[in-house]
N, C-alpha and C positions, 0 to 999 in steps of 0.2 A: 667397701673400700673407699677411702677419702680421695680428694683431688690428686691427680698425678703431680709429681714434682716438676719444676720447670725444666725445660730442655734448653740448654745453652747452645746456641748456634754461633760459633765464633772460632777465630783462629786460635791455635794452641799457644800457650805461653801467658795466659792471664786474661782477665776481663778488661776490655777497654771500650771506647765509645763505639767501636764497630761490632761489638758483641750484641747480638739480638737474642733476647730471652722470650721464649714462648711457653705457655703452659698448656699441657694436654689435659683434656677433660676426661671424665669417666668413660666416655664413648670409646676411648682407646685402650681400656683395660682388657686383660686377657679374657675375663668372663664374658665380655660383650662381643668377642670375635665370633662371627656366625658362619664364615666361609671355611673351606678346607685348607689346612696348613700341611703342605707336603715337605717333609724333611728328607733331603737326599744326603745320606752319610750320617750314621749314628755312632761314630767313634767317640773319643773322649770329649771333644768339644761339642759335637752334635748331640751326644747323649746328655751332656750337662745342660744344654739348652732345653732339651725335651723335659728333663727332670724339673727344671725351673718353670717351664710353661705349665706343667700339670700341677705343681705345688702352688702356682699363682692363680689357679682356678680355671685354666683353659679346659674346656670339655674334651676328654680323650677321644670322643667320637668325631671331633673336628680335626684329628691328627692322623696322617698317614706317613709311614716311614719306608724309604727305599734304601736298601743296603744289601749287598750280596753276602755279607757275613754278619748277620744280626746276632747280638749277644743274648745270652739267656735272660739278662735283666730286661732288655728291650722286648724280647719275645713274651715275657710275662705280662707286659702291658696290653697285649692283645685281649686278655680277659676283661680289661676295663674299657675296651672299645677302640683302641688304637689299631688302625689297619696296617698290615705288614706287606710290603712288596706288592701293592695293587697294580693292575694294569690301567691303562687310560680310561677304559669304560667304567671300571669299578671305583676309581678314584673320584670320578665326577669332575665338576668344575673346580679348579684349584684357585683359591684366592691369593695365596702366597706360597711360593716355592723357596725354601731355605736351602741353599747349597753349601754343604759342609764337607765336601770331599777334598782329598788332597789336590793341591793345584796341578801337579803333574798328571793327574788322572782326569782333569776337567774336560779336555777336548773329547775324550772317548765317552765319559759319563754325560757330558752336556748334550751330546747328540741324542742320547737315549731319554734325556729329560725334556727336550724341546717339545715333544707331542703333548706334554702336560700343561704347557704354557699357552694360554689364550690371550686375546687382546687386552683383557682387564686383569691379567695376572701380574702381580709384582714378584720380582726375583730378588731375594736378599742373599748376598754372598758373604761368607766369612773366610774366603780363601785369600791367603797372602799373595800379593803381587799380581792379582788378576783384575784387570781394569774393567771399568763399566763398558767400554767399547767391545772388549772381548766377550763379556757376558751377553751383551745385546746381539752380537754376531752369532754366538753359539746357541743361546737359549731364547733370545727375544725377551719381550715383556718390559715392564717398568722396573729398572734396576736400582737397588740400594747396595752399595759396596760398604762392608763393615769389617772392622778388625777388632775382635775381642782378645782376651788373654786367658791363661789357664786358671787364675783364681775364680773364674766363672764357675768352676766345679763346686765351690763353696758359697756361691752367691756374692762374691766380693770382686768380681771382674770389673774391668773398665773397657768399654767399647767405643770406638770412634766410627762414625758413619757419614757417608756422603751420598746424596740422592741424585739420580739423573734428572734432567729437566722435565721428563714426561711423568715423573712420579707425582701423584696427586696428594693432597693434604691427608686424605683418608688413608691412602696406602702408606704414607710416611708414619702416620700415627700407629698403624698396625705393626709396622716394622719396629718402631720405637718400643712398643709394648713387648714384642717378642725378644728384642735385644736386652731390654731393661730387666727381664726376668732373672738374669744372672749377674746383675750389678748396675753400675751407672753407665750413662750414655752421653757422649758429646757428639754434636753434629757440626760438620764443617761444610763450607761451600766449595772449597778448592780440593779437587781430587789429587792434585799434586802433593798435598800434605801426607797422603796415605803411606807413602814409602817410609817417611820419617816416623810416622805413627807406628808402623810395624816394627821399626828398629827400636823405638823407645818403650812402648807398652806391650806390643805383641811379643817381642823377644825378651822384654825386660825381666820377667820372672826368673829366667835362666841366669841373669846377671846377679840377682839377689841370692839365688841358690848357690852360685859360685862363691859369693861373699861368705856365706855360712860355711861352705866347704873349706875355703882357704883360711878362714878365721880359726876353725877347728884344727887344721893342719899346723898353723902357726903356734897354737896353744900347745900342741904336742911337742913341737920344736923347743918351746920354752920350758918343757919339763912336766906338763900335765899328763895324766893318764888319758888315753884316747877316748874312753867312754865319757869322762868328765869334760874333756875339751869339746867333744861333739855336743853334749848336753848344753854346755854354756853357750856355744856358738848358736845353736838352733834357737834357744830361748831368748837370747839377746837380739837376734835378728827379728824373730817373731814379735817379741815385746816392743821393740823399737818401732816396728812397722805399725803396730796397733796404736802406739802413742802418737805417731805421725798422723794416723788416720783420725784420731779423736781430737787432736789439737788444731786450733786455728792459727797457730804460730808458723811462720816459714821454717822450712827445714834448716836453714842456716842459723836461725835463732835457737832452735832446739839443740843444734850442734854446739853452739856457743855456751848454752846453759850447762852442758856437761863438761866444758873445758875450763879448768882453773889455770890461770897464768903460771907457767913454770911447772905444771903438774905432769902426771903420767899421760893423760890424754893429749896434752899439748905436745909432748915428746913424740907420741905416735903420729899425730896429725902433721907434725913437721916433716915426717917421711912421706905420708900419703899425699900431702898438699905441696910437696917440694917439686923439683924439676929433675927428671920427668916424674910426674905424679899421677894420681888417679884422674884428675881433670883431663890431662892429655890422653891417657889411655881410654877414657870413656868417649871422648870426642872421636878418636880413631875407631873405636868399636861401633859406635852409632853410625859413623860414615860407612863402615864396611857393610853393616846390615842394611842400610839404606840403599847402597849400591846393589847389593844382592837382590833386594826387593824389586828394584827397577829391572834387573836382568831377568827375573822371573816373568815379568810382564811381556817380554819380547817373544 
């Protein structure tokens, strides 16, 4: 495997003079992880991360999973060397604990995980609304708080992470390799940004799926058969997303490229960009999600 891509450590909203770019070396790749990675919670997101780790070359014998309801797919990995529901003695020294349980279950689960955390253990959390301070209080360790999203299941996720002050460069590199196995990673210095991150990218896939849902519904209202409207909406949203992914152009430019003056797209955008329009609705939606993320932290 070649050099790791740069890790951008900057505030969200674009690259500026305050954006620090660092490059991780091959020492941070999954193949070079030698300690035990303990995954707590192997649901959809935790399972997607585990799949990405193994596909990326992490030795299955380096992985242990704790979950009261392990799926048949995860159970099958035991034959490859993944340890299932080990106790503290059999798990041995844990290099990194990845916490992927539901936030409302953390207080109870965290107390059971704390015995696995030693002085040199890093704790990587992907729980929404759970602060570094809460993680340090319940689990201890050197904490990295991260927010991935569901496209991680197909290796196209985006994760934003912030590290506590006691996280070493080596611990951060391992955390980056683990998180990067399911997509791209952005690092920020300000934990206060994480609530808005959760609202934009963590919850964001649901907004896109709603767009496909309502686009199909509107197509039916316009006279299309339901199956055709659904097909058109799904493929349009998926194809547009891929075009946005591959293009270097701003989304506003891509939108303008589709819009002919006085044409059909312009007529529709006149509604979506009017008052009240999509911009106002999205601002309100992100504000509501950000507020809820802050409430979860209390």
